[in-house]
N, C-alpha and C positions, 0 to 999 in steps of 0.2 A: 503494499500499500504506499504510495508516494504521499509526501507531506502535503502537497497542494490539494490532494483529493480528500485528504481527512481533516485538515485545519482550515478553518476560515477566519479571516480578519476583516474588519471594517476599516475605513480610513481614519478612525480615531475619535470621532464625535466632537462634542463641544470641548472637551478636556484638551485634545490635541490641537483644535483650531485655535484655542486661546494661547496654548503654548507656542505655536508656530508664529502667530501674529506678533507676540512680545518678543520672541527671540529674533524675528526678522527685523523689528523696529530696533532692537539693541545692536545687532550685528551689521545693519546696512548704514549706521552712522559713519560717514567718511573718516573721521578722526579715529574711531575705534578700529576701523578696518586698516587704516595705515599702521597703526600701533601694533595690531595683531600680526601683520605681515612681516614688520620690522623685527618682532619678537622671534618668529619662527625662522627668519633668515639668519639672525645671530646664533639662535641655538643650532642650526644646521651647520654653520661654519664651525662652531665650538665642537660639536660631536664628531663631525668629519675629521677635523684636525686632530682630535684626540685619538681617533682609530688609526689614522694614517701615521701619526707620531709613534704609537705603541707598536705598530707593525715594523716600522723603519728602525726603531731602537732594537727590537727583536732580531731583526735581520743582520744589523751592521755594528751594534754597539754591545749588547749583552754578552758577557763572558763567563758568568757564573750561573749556577743552577737557581740560585735565589733570585738573581736579576731577571732570568728567563721566566720563572714562575710568577713573579709580580707583574711583569709586562704582559704575560699571557692572560692573567686575571684582568688587567687594565684593557687589553684588547677585547676580551669577552664582554666587559661592561660598556665599553665604547660601541660596539656593535649592536648591543641591545639598545643603547641611546639612540643609534642611527635608526633602528627599526621602530622605536617608539615615536621619534620626532620627525622622521622624514617619510619612512616607507609606509607606515599605518596611515597617516593623513593623505599621502598621495594617492594610495590605492582606493581611498574612499573619494577622491576628488576634492579634498578639503585642504590640501597644502597651498593652493593658490586659486585665484579666481581665473587663471589663464589655464585652459585646458591642456595646451601643450606642455606646460611646466609640470602639471600633475602626471601626464603620460611619460615624461622623461624621469621625473623623480622616483616614480613607482619602480623603475628598474633596479633601484638600489636593493630591493629584496632578492633579485636574481643575483645580484653581485655578492650578496651574503649567502648564497647557496640555496635559497628557496626559489619558488616560482610565483611571480605576481599574478600569473594567469590562474594557477590553481587556487591561490590565496583569495582572489576575488570571488571565486565561486564558494569555496569553504568557508570564508569569513564574512564577506559582505552579504551574500545571498543566504547561505545555509544558517549561519549563526545569528545574524542580525535579523532574519525573518523568523526563525523558529527558536528564539532564545530559551535555552533551558527546557526544551522538549525532548524528552528521551525518545530516541528513535528517529529524530529529525535533525537536532542539533549536533553536529559532528564533535563540538568541542567538549561535550560531556560523555562521548563515546570513546572511552580509553580501555575497553575490554580487550584482552583478557587481564590486563595489568591492574586496572583500578575500577572499582564500582562507585559511580557518582550519582546515581539516580535510583530511587526506591524500587523501580519496577524492572531494574536489571538483574540477571541471575546472580546468585550468591555462590561464592566458592570459599572453601575453608581458610585460605591464606589471606582473604580480604581483611580478616580480623586483625591483620598486622599492617595494613596499608597506611595507617596514621603514622607509622615508623618508617616504612620502606618508600612511601611516595616521594618524600622530599629529595633523597638521592636519585630516585628514578627520573624526576624531572629533568635532571641534568643531562640526560641522553637523548631528549626529544629532538634537539636541534640536529644532531648527527643523523638521526633517523629520516627527518624530512629532507635534509640536504643531499643524502645518498640514495635513500630508498623510497620514501613516503610519497613523494610527487609522482614518481613513476608507477607505484602501485595504484595511486587514485586514478591516473590516466588510463592505465590497463583496465581497471573496473569500469571506467566511463560513468561513474556516479559517485556522489557523496551522500550517504544516508537517504538515498531515494531521489536526490536532486541530480539531474543529468550533468555530466562533466564531458563534453565533446573534446575530441583531440584538438589541440591548437592548430591553427593555420597561418600562413603567411608570416606577418610581423611577429605574431605571438609565438609561432613555432620557432622562429629565428631567435627571438629573445630567450625562450626557454632553453635552447641548446647553447646559445652564446653565454648565457648566465652560469650554467653548470661548468662550462669550460673556463670562463673568467675566474669563477670561485675556486676550483681546483688548481688553477694556475698560481693564484696569490697565496693560497693557503697550504699548498703541498709542492707543486712542481718547482716554483722559484725557490723556496726554502731548502729543499733537498740538494740544490745546486751549490748551497753555502754551507749546510749543516749536515751532521749525521742523520740518517733516517729515523733512528729511535728517538733523537731529540726532537725532530719535527713532529713525530707521532704524539710524543707526550704533550708538546706544546698545543697541538691541534686539539687533543682531548681535553686539556685544562680550559683552553678558550672557548671550545664548543660547549663544555660543561657549564661554564659561568653564563654564557649566552643563553642557553637553554633554560637553566634554573631561573634566571631573572625573568625571562619572558614568560615562562609557564606559571610561575607563582603570581605574578602580576595579574595575569588573566583569570586565574583560578579565584583570586580574592574578590572577583566581582560577582561570581555566580555559584560557585561551589562552597557556599557557606550557609549557616544556619538560617539566616534571615531571608534568603532567596527562594522563591517558589520554584520547585522543580515538578514538571507535569509529564504525565505519559500522553501517547498518541490517543489512546482510548479515552482519557479524561478530556482532552481537547476536543475530540470528536463528540462526546457526549455533551460537552458544554454548549455546542453550536458556535455561532459566530461571535467572536470577541473584539474588543477594541485593541488594536495593535499597540497603541501608546501606553495604554494601562497595563498591558502584559509586559512591555518592556521595563516599566518601573517596578512591577511586582517581582520580576525575575533577576533584578539587578541591584547591586549594593555598592554605594561609594565608600572610599576609605581615606582617612587622614586628609580631609578637605583643607585643613589649615596648615599643612606642612608644605611650604613653598618650594623647598629644595626637592622633595620628592615629586611634586607636581611638574617642576621644571624637567627633571630627568626623565620621568615616565611619559612625558608628552600628554600630560592631562589624563592619562588612563586610570588615575584614581578618581576621577569624575566619570565613571562608566555610565551612570544614568543619563548624564548630559549628552554623552558620546552616543548612546543608543538611540536617544530621541532626535539628535542633530548630527548624524555621522559625517554629514557634507559641510559641516562648519568646522573651521580651523580650530585645533584644540587650545590655542591660546585665549580663546573667548570663554572657555568652560568655567573658570573661577567665578566670572562675573554673571554667567548664565544660571549657576547653581542657585543662588537665592531666588531667582525668578521662578525656577522650576519648582522649588520647595513651596513657594507661596501659592502657585497655581495648584500643586497637589493638594495642599491644605484646603483650598476652596472647593475642590472636587471631591474630597474624601478619598484620595489615592495616598497610600501610605508610602512616604519617602524614607528610605532606609540608608544610613551611613555609619560606619564605625569611625570613631573619633581619631583613632591612631592606627598605624600600620600594625602594631603589636596585637591590637584588638582583632584586626582582620585576619591575622596569622593564626591566632587562637581559634577564631570562629571556624576557619578552614580545617584546621586540625580536629575540632569537634564533629564537623561534617564527615571527614574521612572516617573517624572512628565510628560515627553512628551508622554510615553505609557499610561498614565492614563487620558490624557487630552480627553474631548468629541470629537467625530469625526469631528465636525465643526471647533473647535480650533485647533485640530492636523492638519487639512487640512490647515487652514489659516497660521499656523506656518510653514508648509512645503512650501507653496507658497512664503511667505515672505522670507524664507531662500533662495529659488530659485531665487527670484528677486534680493535679496541682492548679490548673488553670480555673 
């Protein structure tokens, strides 16, 4: 059963109309537009320089294991910063109001080893349309390694997933860089949403991106350094990149406060307002942490991002109070963790809850209901 045939969304109703009107009024102000663009261009220059500098120091300066280790960590964090601040916005068409610039900058994901073509289907279409719907949203389909939704099958080792999930996140990047995109294209679909094989410019970009990534991350380094040194640095950098990206996205949806629904539940519920669904299934975190918001490209404001994915993330801190006020007027619960630590703890609780044996999970649910 395809998600589009089982799940129905309306345009959003009066709640979304008011949100869009206020957001459009805010973001269309010429002064705010210029400031937002200036901010994202400065951030882009900083994170790209950070990444290029870390790579160059690894190649030509590092002489000891501790130097290489620190620079590999620095490179991984810088690549995550590029993904947050350039890649993510550009693939949503939010990096610039100029289409050609978005189309150019989005190739940064291919340079990092992913595929901007596959990402736009997996993330923009699948995740942003069917957020936290098990069987439709690929982001919560991490079987057989993790159980992130109540209707997913249970396995004995999931009771330990709140422990092993954290190091496991560090291997996600190497998987999609080397295997995941090819597997998705071979299947021709992502959780029931079609993924046709790329053609023309998209096919060229897919192939050229993989070659470019393997060139700067493996081929060039082995010309200057022992293979095992390159392999270790690759693994460390990839681990840091993957862990940073995975945890950031998990904190918005795989937490206690976010609603998680099954395909059957959505089908039984009939048509829903898309905007309400986005707020119900998403949680912000650390909204007052300016350093975190700068580095993560505003992804700690996930509610604002899901409602306005085509708006540059540098607008999100100012949009958040507007969204909260409209949610309050329309009876929509707006959820946010005050700190990064609170979000991490909530994600850990969700992993433990989803991994608990059925009897314990049932008892916990009954206890929670009785307590309420």
